[in-house]
C-alpha positions in Angstrom: 130.8 88.5 126.8 126.8 87.8 126.9 125.3 84.8 125.2 124.2 87.2 122.3 127.7 88.6 121.9 129.3 85.3 122.0 127.0 83.8 119.3 127.6 86.8 117.1 131.3 86.4 117.4 131.1 82.7 116.8 129.2 83.4 113.6 131.9 85.7 112.3 134.8 83.0 113.4 135.8 85.2 116.5 135.9 84.5 120.2 136.6 81.1 121.9 134.0 79.3 120.2 134.4 80.8 116.6 138.1 79.8 116.7 137.4 76.4 118.1 137.5 73.3 115.9 134.0 71.7 114.9 135.0 68.6 116.8 136.9 70.3 119.7 135.3 69.8 123.1 134.3 73.1 124.8 132.9 73.7 128.4 130.5 76.8 128.9 130.1 78.5 132.3 127.0 80.6 133.0 126.8 83.4 135.5 123.8 81.6 137.4 126.3 78.9 138.3 127.7 79.9 141.7 131.0 78.3 140.9 131.6 80.0 137.5 133.3 83.3 138.6 135.6 81.6 140.9 136.4 78.9 138.1 137.3 81.7 135.9 139.3 83.4 138.3 141.3 80.2 139.1 141.9 79.8 135.2 143.4 83.2 135.3 145.5 82.4 138.2 146.9 79.3 136.6 147.7 81.0 133.4 149.6 83.6 135.1 151.5 81.1 137.1 152.2 79.1 134.1 153.4 82.0 131.8 154.4 84.8 133.9 151.5 86.9 132.4 150.2 89.6 134.9 146.9 91.1 135.4 147.8 93.6 132.7 147.6 91.2 130.1 144.4 91.7 128.0 143.4 88.0 128.1 143.8 87.8 132.0 142.2 91.2 132.2 139.1 90.2 130.3 138.8 87.1 132.3 139.0 88.7 135.6 136.3 91.4 134.4 134.1 88.7 133.1 134.3 87.0 136.6 133.3 90.2 138.2 130.5 90.6 135.8 129.2 87.3 136.5 129.2 87.9 140.2 127.3 91.0 139.7 124.6 89.3 137.4 124.4 86.3 139.7 123.8 88.6 142.7 121.3 90.8 140.9 119.3 87.5 139.7 118.6 85.6 143.0 122.1 84.5 144.1 122.7 81.9 141.6 122.4 78.1 142.0 124.5 75.0 142.5 124.6 73.1 139.0 122.2 70.2 138.5 
């Protein structure tokens, strides 16, 4: 999701932010972070290893698609940066 899509979903109680508790810690990754896409891919691999889910699972597929979109965005916007 893009920032705008995530914000709209959260306002409607959908998506990871919309479903999280008000006092629940969250961690946001953005495409300009050079490590974001690989972190998302690692998360998907960890979930598959722990649950037996496959790439065909909608949540896993969505995560891997997002990682690819992050890579494309970063490459199209100067290559990204190492986090501050």
